[in-house]
C-alpha positions in Angstrom: 1.2 33.1 1.2 1.0 29.5 -0.6 0.4 27.7 2.9 -2.2 30.1 3.7 -4.2 29.7 0.3 -4.0 26.0 0.8 -5.9 26.1 4.1 -8.3 28.6 2.6 -9.1 26.7 -0.8 -10.6 23.3 0.0 -9.0 20.1 -1.9 -11.8 19.5 -4.1 -12.5 23.4 -5.0 -13.4 23.7 -8.9 -10.5 26.4 -9.0 -8.0 24.1 -7.2 -8.7 21.3 -9.7 -8.8 23.4 -12.9 -5.2 24.4 -11.7 -3.9 21.1 -11.5 -5.5 20.5 -14.8 -3.4 22.8 -16.1 -0.5 21.8 -14.7 -0.8 18.1 -15.7 -1.3 19.4 -19.4 1.8 21.6 -19.3 3.9 18.8 -17.7 3.0 16.5 -20.2 3.9 19.1 -22.9 7.2 20.1 -21.6 8.1 16.8 -21.3 7.1 15.1 -24.6 4.5 12.9 -23.5 6.8 10.0 -22.2 3.7 7.6 -21.5 3.0 7.0 -25.3 5.8 5.0 -25.7 5.4 2.8 -22.3 3.1 0.3 -21.4 1.7 1.9 -18.4 0.2 -0.2 -15.8 -1.7 1.4 -12.9 -2.2 0.2 -9.5 -5.4 1.3 -7.6 -7.6 1.1 -4.5 -7.2 1.0 -0.8 -5.1 -1.7 0.2 -2.4 -3.9 -1.3 -1.6 -1.2 -4.1 2.1 -0.8 -2.6 2.8 -4.8 -2.2 1.4 -5.3 -5.8 3.3 -2.6 -7.2 6.6 -3.9 -6.0 5.7 -7.7 -6.9 5.0 -6.7 -10.5 7.9 -4.7 -10.9 10.3 -7.2 -9.3 8.8 -10.0 -11.4 8.6 -8.0 -14.7 12.3 -7.0 -13.8 13.3 -11.0 -13.0 11.7 -11.8 -16.7 14.6 -9.0 -17.8 11.8 -6.6 -18.9 13.1 -3.1 -18.8 11.0 -1.5 -15.9 10.0 1.5 -14.2 8.0 1.8 -11.1 6.7 4.6 -8.7 5.3 3.3 -5.4 4.3 4.9 -2.2 7.8 3.9 -0.7 10.3 3.4 -3.6 11.4 3.8 -7.1 12.8 1.9 -9.8 14.3 2.7 -12.8 15.5 -0.2 -14.5 18.3 -1.6 -12.6 18.3 1.1 -9.9 16.3 1.6 -7.4 15.7 4.5 -4.9 13.6 5.5 -1.7 10.3 7.5 -2.4 11.3 10.5 0.4 8.0 12.8 -0.5 5.6 10.7 1.3 3.1 10.8 -1.4 1.6 7.5 -3.1 1.6 9.9 -6.6 4.1 12.4 -7.0 4.0 15.9 -8.0 2.6 15.7 -12.0 5.7 17.2 -12.9 7.9 14.9 -10.7 6.2 12.0 -12.8 6.8 13.1 -16.1 10.5 13.5 -15.2 10.9 10.5 -14.0 9.0 8.7 -17.1 10.9 10.8 -19.2 14.3 10.1 -17.6 12.7 5.9 -17.8 12.2 6.4 -21.4 15.7 7.4 -22.0 16.8 4.2 -19.8 14.6 2.4 -23.0 12.1 1.1 -20.0 9.2 -1.1 -21.8 7.1 -1.1 -19.0 5.7 1.4 -16.2 4.1 0.5 -13.3 2.5 3.2 -10.9 1.0 3.0 -7.8 -2.1 5.6 -8.0 -3.9 7.2 -5.4 -7.4 8.4 -5.3 -6.0 12.2 -4.8 -4.2 12.5 -7.8 -7.6 11.1 -9.9 -9.6 13.3 -8.1 -7.6 16.4 -8.3 -6.9 16.1 -12.1 -3.4 15.2 -12.2 -4.0 12.0 -14.6 -4.7 14.0 -17.6 -2.7 13.0 -20.6 -1.1 9.7 -18.7 -2.4 7.0 -21.6 -2.5 4.3 -19.5 -2.8 0.6 -20.6 -3.4 -1.7 -17.8 -5.7 -0.9 -14.6 -5.3 -2.7 -11.2 -8.1 -2.7 -9.0 -6.5 -4.4 -5.4 -9.9 -3.6 -3.1 -12.5 -1.2 -1.8 -12.6 -0.1 1.6 -13.1 3.3 3.2 -10.3 5.7 2.9 -9.2 9.6 2.2 -13.3 10.6 3.1 -11.3 14.0 3.9 -11.0 14.6 0.5 -13.8 12.3 -1.2 -16.5 13.3 1.5 -18.2 10.0 1.1 -17.8 6.5 0.0 -20.0 7.4 -3.4 -17.6 10.2 -4.6 -14.6 7.8 -3.8 -15.4 4.9 -5.0 -16.9 7.1 -8.5 -13.6 8.8 -8.5 -11.6 5.4 -9.0 -14.6 4.4 -11.2 -13.5 6.8 -13.6 -10.1 6.0 -14.8 -11.9 3.0 -15.5 -14.2 4.4 -18.0 -11.7 6.0 -19.6 -9.1 3.2 -20.5 -10.9 2.3 -23.7 -10.8 6.0 -24.8 -6.9 6.4 -25.4 -5.2 5.5 -28.2 -4.0 1.6 -28.3 0.0 1.4 -28.7 0.5 -1.3 -31.0 -1.0 -4.8 -30.0 -0.9 -3.6 -26.5 -4.8 -4.2 -25.4 -6.5 -2.2 -22.9 -6.7 -4.6 -19.9 -8.4 -4.2 -16.3 -7.9 -6.7 -13.6 -10.3 -6.3 -10.6 -10.4 -8.0 -7.3 -14.4 -9.1 -7.4 -14.5 -9.3 -3.1 -16.3 -6.2 -2.8 -20.2 -4.9 -2.8 -18.7 -1.9 -5.2 -16.7 -4.3 -7.9 -20.0 -4.6 -10.4 -19.9 -1.1 -11.1 -15.9 -2.0 -12.6 -17.3 -5.2 -14.3 -20.0 -3.2 -16.2 -17.3 -1.2 -17.9 -15.7 -2.1 -21.5 -12.3 -3.2 -21.8 -10.5 -4.7 -24.5 -9.6 -7.8 -21.8 -10.8 -8.1 -18.7 -9.4 -10.6 -15.7 -10.9 -11.5 -12.2 -9.7 -12.9 -9.2 -10.6 -14.1 -5.7 -10.6 -17.2 -3.7 -14.3 -17.9 -4.2 -17.2 -16.5 -6.1 -17.5 -16.3 -9.8 -13.8 -15.0 -10.4 -11.7 -16.4 -13.2 -8.5 -16.8 -11.3 -8.8 -18.4 -7.6 -6.9 -19.6 -5.1 -7.1 -22.6 -3.9 -6.2 -25.0 -1.1 -3.9 -22.7 0.5 -1.4 -23.5 2.9 0.3 -21.5 5.2 3.9 -22.4 6.6 6.5 -20.8 8.9 8.5 -19.7 5.6 6.3 -20.1 2.9 2.5 -20.0 1.1 1.6 -22.7 -0.9 -1.6 -22.8 -3.4 -3.3 -24.1 -6.5 -4.4 -21.6 -9.0 -7.5 -22.2 -10.8 -8.0 -21.1 -14.3 -10.3 -22.0 -16.8 -7.6 -23.9 -18.8 -5.2 -24.3 -16.6 -4.4 -25.6 -12.9 -0.9 -24.2 -11.5 0.8 -25.0 -8.0 2.0 -22.0 -6.4 4.6 -22.0 -4.1 5.9 -18.2 -2.7 7.7 -17.1 0.3 5.7 -14.1 0.2 3.7 -15.1 3.5 0.1 -14.2 5.1 -3.1 -14.6 3.3 -3.2 -10.8 2.1 -0.1 -11.5 -0.1 -2.0 -14.4 -1.7 -4.3 -11.6 -3.5 -1.3 -9.7 -4.3 -0.1 -12.3 -6.3 -3.4 -13.4 -8.0 -3.3 -9.6 -9.2 0.2 -9.9 -10.6 -0.2 -13.3 -12.0 -3.0 -11.5 -14.4 -1.0 -9.1 -15.2 1.5 -11.3 -16.3 -0.8 -13.4 -18.4 -2.1 -10.2 -20.0 1.5 -9.7 -21.4 1.5 -13.3 -22.9 4.0 -15.0 -19.8 3.6 -19.0 -19.7 1.8 -20.2 -16.2 5.2 -22.4 -16.1 7.5 -19.0 -16.0 5.2 -17.4 -13.4 6.0 -20.5 -11.4 9.3 -20.1 -11.6 9.3 -16.4 -11.0 7.1 -16.2 -8.1 9.1 -18.6 -6.3 12.5 -17.0 -7.0 11.3 -13.9 -5.3 12.3 -14.2 -1.7 10.5 -11.5 -0.2 9.0 -7.9 -1.0 9.7 -5.3 2.3 7.2 -3.2 4.3 4.2 -5.8 4.5 4.5 -7.5 7.5 8.3 -7.2 8.0 9.5 -9.3 10.6 12.7 -7.5 12.5 14.7 -10.8 13.8 16.5 -10.8 16.9 17.5 -13.6 20.0 14.8 -12.3 22.0 11.8 -14.9 22.8 9.5 -12.6 21.3 8.1 -11.5 17.7 8.2 -7.7 16.0 6.4 -6.8 13.4 6.0 -3.8 11.3 3.4 -3.0 8.8 1.6 0.1 6.6 -1.9 -1.2 8.0 -3.5 2.7 8.3 -7.1 1.9 7.3 -9.9 -0.2 9.1 -9.7 -3.3 6.4 -6.2 -3.2 6.6 -5.5 -3.3 10.2 -8.5 -5.6 11.0 -6.8 -8.0 8.3 -3.3 -7.8 9.7 -4.4 -8.1 13.8 -6.8 -11.1 12.5 -3.8 -12.7 10.7 -1.4 -12.2 13.9 -4.3 -13.8 15.8 -3.9 -17.1 14.3 -0.2 -17.4 15.0 0.0 -20.5 17.0 1.2 -20.3 20.9 1.5 -16.6 20.5 0.7 -14.9 23.8 0.0 -11.0 23.8 -0.6 -8.6 20.6 1.0 -5.4 21.6 0.1 -3.0 19.0 2.1 0.7 18.5 -0.4 2.7 16.7 -1.5 6.5 16.2 -3.4 8.4 13.5 -1.9 10.8 11.3 -2.5 14.5 11.8 -4.4 16.3 9.1 -6.0 12.8 7.5 -9.6 11.5 7.3 -10.5 11.2 10.6 -13.8 9.4 10.1 -11.8 6.3 9.8 -10.4 6.7 13.3 -13.2 5.7 15.5 -13.6 2.1 13.0 -9.6 1.9 13.2 -9.4 2.2 16.8 -12.6 0.0 17.9 -10.6 -3.1 16.0 -7.3 -2.0 17.7 -8.9 -2.1 21.4 -10.9 -5.5 20.1 -7.8 -7.6 18.6 -4.8 -6.0 20.6 -3.7 -7.4 24.3 -2.2 -4.6 24.6 -1.9 -1.1 23.0 0.4 1.7 22.9 -1.1 5.2 21.3 2.0 7.3 19.9 2.8 9.6 17.7 3.1 9.4 13.9 3.5 12.3 11.2 2.5 15.9 13.0 1.5 18.0 10.6 -0.8 21.5 12.3 -3.5 19.4 14.5 -2.8 18.8 17.8 -2.2 15.8 20.1 -5.0 16.7 22.5 -7.2 16.5 19.6 -6.2 13.3 18.3 -6.2 11.6 22.0 -9.7 12.9 22.6 -11.1 11.4 19.1 -9.9 8.0 19.7 -10.0 7.5 23.6 -13.8 6.6 23.8 -12.7 3.8 21.1 -10.4 1.9 23.4 -12.8 0.3 26.2 -9.8 0.1 28.6 -8.3 2.9 30.9 -5.0 4.0 30.9 -2.1 1.7 32.2 -4.8 -1.1 32.1 -3.1 -2.5 29.0 -3.4 1.1 27.6 -0.4 3.7 27.2 -0.2 7.2 25.7 3.4 7.3 24.8 3.5 10.7 22.4 7.3 10.0 21.4 7.4 7.3 19.0 11.3 6.1 20.1 9.8 5.7 23.8 6.6 4.0 22.1 8.4 1.4 20.8 10.7 0.9 23.5 8.4 0.2 25.5 6.7 -2.3 23.9 9.9 -4.4 23.5 10.9 -3.7 27.2 7.4 -5.1 28.6 7.3 -8.2 26.0 7.4 -11.2 27.2 7.9 -15.0 25.8 5.5 -15.9 23.0 4.2 -11.8 22.7 4.0 -10.5 19.4 4.6 -6.8 18.8 2.9 -4.9 15.8 4.0 -1.3 14.8 1.7 0.0 12.6 1.3 2.8 9.9 4.8 4.4 9.3 6.2 1.3 7.3 9.5 1.5 5.8 9.0 5.2 5.5 12.3 7.1 6.4 10.9 10.6 7.3 8.6 11.6 10.2 7.1 14.9 9.8 7.2 16.9 12.8 5.9 20.7 12.7 5.7 20.5 9.0 9.6 19.6 9.4 10.5 16.2 8.0 13.3 14.5 10.2 15.0 11.3 9.4 13.3 8.3 11.1 13.0 4.6 10.0 11.0 2.1 12.3 13.2 -1.3 11.5 16.2 1.2 12.3 14.8 2.5 15.6 13.7 -1.0 16.3 17.3 -2.6 15.8 18.6 0.3 17.9 16.7 -0.5 21.0 17.5 -4.2 20.7 21.2 -3.6 20.6 20.8 -1.6 23.7 18.9 -4.2 25.4 22.1 -6.7 24.4 24.7 -4.6 25.1 22.9 -4.3 28.6 22.2 -7.8 29.3 24.1 -9.1 32.6 25.4 -12.5 31.1 
C-alpha cells in the first residue's frame, strides 16, 4: 500500500512535504535535539560532497577531535567506522537523529554530514541546528525532483539563508565556505553569515591553489591567503582533489587550526577511498573505480584520464541508474562517447524502469554502432570482465557510478555487490588461468 501511495503522490507534493516536516519534528523531540550540543558541519551541492566530508572527518580525527560523520558511503562515530548500505546520501530523519544521539553519548563534539538536495526539499532538515555550511560546486543533478535548475539552486540556497537564524553555540560562528567557480555562487555570497570564506584557483577567491604539480603518487600546490602562504603536499592525487582540500582547509581554519598543523595533517593522510581509486594489479593496463554520476563529474574524470601520459585507450564501463533524473542522460552519454575510446553500457541499480527504455534513451547520444568500440552488456560482472580481458598494454579502464557501494538493487531487492571486489575476483581468475 505504501509503495502504491509513493508512486501516486509526487516527491514535491505539499502533503508529502508536510508529512516529512512532521517526522523531522517528532524525530528531534524523541531524541532530545542532539544537534544542539555539537558543532554541525554540512557539506552540500553536486560533486565533491563525499570526498570533502571524508577529508574533513579524517583530518579532524587525526587532530584528536571526537567526530561523527555521515556520508554517502560511510559512517564514523569517533573511533568506529561503518559502511553506509542504505543507498542514500542523507538517511531517514529518525536514523540520523538516532546516530547523532549515539554520537552525543560518545562525547563527539563535531558532526560532519553530507547533505543531499532531496533531504532539504523534503523538509527533513528542520530542527537540525547547523553551524558551518560548505558549498562544493553547482552542476546539474536531481532534476527528477527539482524539475528546473532554478529550483535546485534555490533549494540549496534555502539552508544558507537559514544559517544565521539558528542560535549560536558558545563561541561557534555561523560560517559559510563557498566555491566561487559557478555562475550561481553570487547568490550564496549575497547572504549574511558571521564568517564567509571563498576558494577557487583563480578569480576573486580568498583562498587559491597556485603552482599545482601532479606527480605519480602525490599533488603539490601553494595555498595563497592574504596573511599566509603555505606549500601543501598530499597523496590525494588528481586536480579535482585540490578543490576538496581547499574547502577542507577553510573548515580547519574556521576551527582555529594553524596552517602549519593543517599542512602536517594533510601530508599524513594517505588517501581517501572511493574517488578515482586505482585497483593495483600485475597487468600492463590501469583500472580506476569512481562514483562519477553527473555530467560535470564524468567530464572532469575523463579529462583527467586523457591527460595521463603514454596511455593507449580509455575504456569506460557505465550505465544510468533506473528511476533517476533522465534529463542528464543525453549529456552524460555524449561526454562518455566523446572522451572514451571504448564504451561498455551495463547495469546499475534496477528499480522499476526497464532496460529497454534506458538503452533507447542513451543510444542516440553514442556516436558509434554496437560492436564498433561500443558494447551493450547488461550484466555488470560480464561487462567488467569484458573490459579487463580486452584491455591492452597502456589502456585505462574506468568503471563508473557504483564506486564503493556494497549492494546492487535488482527488482527492488538489494543484493551484495562491490565493484572493486568483482574486479579483484576477475583479475585472480585471469591470473589462475595464465599459461606460465
